[in-house]
C-alpha positions as CSV (number, residue, x, y, z in Angstrom):
1,M,-7.2,6.4,-4.6
2,I,-8.9,3.6,-3.9
3,D,-10.2,1.4,-6.1
4,W,-13.4,0.2,-4.2
5,D,-14.3,-2.5,-7.0
6,R,-10.7,-4.1,-5.5
7,V,-12.0,-3.7,-1.9
8,A,-15.3,-5.5,-2.5
9,A,-14.2,-8.0,-4.4
10,L,-11.8,-9.1,-1.2
11,R,-14.3,-8.8,0.7
12,E,-16.3,-11.0,-1.0
13,E,-13.0,-13.2,-1.5
14,V,-12.3,-13.9,2.4
15,G,-15.8,-13.2,3.6
16,E,-17.3,-10.6,5.7
17,E,-16.3,-11.9,8.9
18,D,-13.1,-12.2,8.0
19,F,-12.5,-8.5,6.2
20,D,-11.9,-6.6,9.3
21,E,-9.1,-9.0,9.9
22,V,-7.6,-8.6,6.9
23,V,-7.6,-4.9,7.1
24,E,-6.4,-4.9,10.1
25,L,-3.3,-6.8,9.2
26,F,-3.1,-5.0,6.5
27,L,-2.3,-1.7,7.9
28,Q,0.0,-2.7,10.6
29,E,2.2,-4.4,8.3
30,V,2.2,-1.2,6.0
31,D,2.4,0.6,8.9
32,E,5.3,-1.1,9.9
33,E,7.6,-1.3,6.7
34,I,6.9,2.4,5.5
35,E,7.7,4.1,8.5
36,T,11.3,1.7,8.3
37,L,11.7,3.0,4.1
38,A,13.3,6.3,4.8
39,A,16.9,4.2,6.3
40,Q,16.6,2.0,3.4
41,S,18.7,2.8,0.6
42,P,18.9,0.7,-2.9
43,Q,21.5,-1.5,-2.0
44,D,20.0,-2.4,1.3
45,G,16.8,-3.8,-0.4
46,L,14.7,-1.0,-1.1
47,S,13.5,-2.1,-3.8
48,E,12.3,-5.5,-2.3
49,K,10.1,-3.4,0.3
50,L,8.5,-1.3,-2.6
51,H,7.8,-4.8,-4.4
52,F,6.5,-5.5,-1.1
53,L,3.9,-2.4,-0.2
54,K,3.2,-2.7,-4.4
55,G,1.6,-5.8,-3.3
56,S,0.4,-5.4,-0.2
57,A,-1.5,-2.1,-1.3
58,L,-3.1,-3.8,-5.0
59,S,-4.7,-6.4,-3.0
60,L,-6.3,-3.6,-0.5
61,G,-7.3,-1.4,-3.3
62,F,-4.7,1.7,-2.8
63,R,-4.2,2.4,-6.3
64,E,-1.9,5.4,-6.4
65,F,-0.2,4.3,-3.5
66,S,0.4,1.0,-5.3
67,G,1.8,2.9,-8.1
68,L,3.9,5.1,-6.8
69,C,6.1,2.2,-5.2
70,Q,5.5,0.6,-8.7
71,N,7.7,3.3,-10.4
72,G,9.6,3.3,-7.6
73,E,10.8,-0.2,-7.8
74,A,11.2,0.4,-12.1
75,A,13.4,3.2,-11.3
76,L,15.8,1.0,-9.1
77,A,15.0,-1.7,-11.7
78,K,17.1,0.6,-14.5
79,D,19.4,2.3,-12.5
80,P,20.4,1.0,-8.9
81,T,21.6,4.7,-7.6
82,A,17.7,6.2,-8.4
83,H,16.0,8.4,-6.6
84,V,12.9,7.4,-4.6
85,D,10.5,10.3,-3.0
86,V,10.2,8.2,0.2
87,A,8.2,11.3,1.4
88,E,5.8,11.0,-1.7
89,L,5.3,7.7,-0.5
90,H,4.9,8.5,2.9
91,S,2.1,11.1,2.5
92,S,0.6,9.1,-0.7
93,Y,-0.1,6.0,1.7
94,Q,-1.3,8.5,4.9
95,S,-3.9,9.9,2.5
96,S,-4.9,6.6,1.2
97,R,-5.1,5.0,4.8
98,S,-7.6,7.7,5.8
99,S,-9.5,7.7,2.9
100,F,-10.0,3.7,3.3
101,L,-10.8,4.2,6.9
102,S,-13.2,7.0,6.7
103,D,-15.0,5.6,3.3
104,L,-15.0,2.1,4.3
105,P,-18.2,2.0,6.5
106,K,-19.8,4.1,4.0
107,K,-19.4,1.9,1.2
108,F,-20.3,-1.5,2.9
109,A,-22.9,-0.3,5.7
110,C,-25.4,-3.1,6.0
């Protein structure tokens, strides 16, 4: 679900002191975007929103959620009227978010 090697690499890239701010910003942005997905239709830029979410998720190691976003984006590229399971995306994000926040202190304990 979470690619902890990617999380560790990001933490090293941005520095320990800025990492918490990066995590907070990521969660805030993705929380806002994920809540608007249900109202999106392919014609309203769903593919672009999935692309944004995919990239954000990859940067913080949300592997499963990113994969679902990628699948949805690819499906819409092939067929602009394709069905994207927004409930599955939401569920995956919430599970990933909970796992991430629960395990983060254990993974990087001093």
